[in-house]
C-alpha positions in Angstrom: 24.4 195.3 254.2 23.7 191.5 252.5 21.0 189.8 252.1 20.3 185.8 252.1 16.8 184.5 251.3 16.8 181.3 254.5 14.7 179.1 255.9 13.5 180.5 259.9 12.3 177.3 262.6 9.3 177.9 264.1 6.3 175.2 265.4 6.9 172.7 268.7 9.0 170.1 269.3 8.8 167.0 267.4 6.4 169.5 264.6 8.9 171.5 263.1 7.4 173.9 260.2 10.0 177.4 258.4 9.6 180.5 257.4 11.1 181.6 254.2 12.3 185.0 254.6 15.2 187.6 254.0 17.2 187.9 256.5 20.8 189.8 256.8 23.1 187.3 256.3 24.7 188.4 259.8 21.8 187.9 261.9 20.6 184.7 263.7 18.7 181.7 262.6 15.5 182.5 264.6 17.0 186.3 264.3 15.0 189.0 263.0 14.1 188.7 259.2 13.3 191.9 256.5 10.5 190.4 255.3 8.3 186.6 254.7 8.2 185.6 251.4 7.0 182.4 252.5 6.5 178.9 254.5 7.5 174.9 254.3 5.9 172.4 256.1 7.5 169.4 256.0 5.1 167.0 257.5 2.3 168.0 255.0 0.9 165.0 253.7 -0.5 167.1 250.6 3.2 168.0 248.3 1.6 171.6 247.1 0.9 172.4 250.9 4.6 171.5 251.6 5.8 174.6 250.0 3.8 178.1 249.7 5.9 180.7 248.3 4.9 185.1 246.8 6.7 184.7 244.3 6.9 188.3 243.0 8.5 189.7 246.8 11.0 186.4 246.3 11.5 187.8 242.7 12.0 191.3 244.3 14.6 190.1 246.4 16.9 188.3 243.9 16.4 191.5 242.2 18.2 193.5 244.6 20.7 190.8 245.2 19.5 188.6 248.0 21.5 185.2 248.1 19.3 181.9 248.9 20.6 179.1 251.0 20.8 175.5 248.9 17.8 174.6 251.3 15.5 177.7 249.7 17.2 177.6 246.0 16.1 174.2 245.7 13.1 174.8 246.6 12.5 177.6 244.5 14.1 176.0 241.7 11.1 172.9 242.1 8.7 176.3 242.3 10.1 177.4 238.6 11.3 180.5 240.3 14.3 181.3 238.3 17.3 183.5 239.8 17.4 186.1 238.2 
């Protein structure tokens, strides 16, 4: 099974927020995830509170071969998490 680390949209109309999840690459965007790895709130006033990532679990998933999407890869790079 190919695993992706990608964003899952949550929130309400005109107020989106996202979960950073590990999921099967063939699953729907908002389908079932394997594990929630963090969250992203693009409308948060404080830049530090926009992204929260569980570093240990992300490192685990990268270590077993999960591929982040381009958007999530940028978030991981800014957070200082290197791809294994």
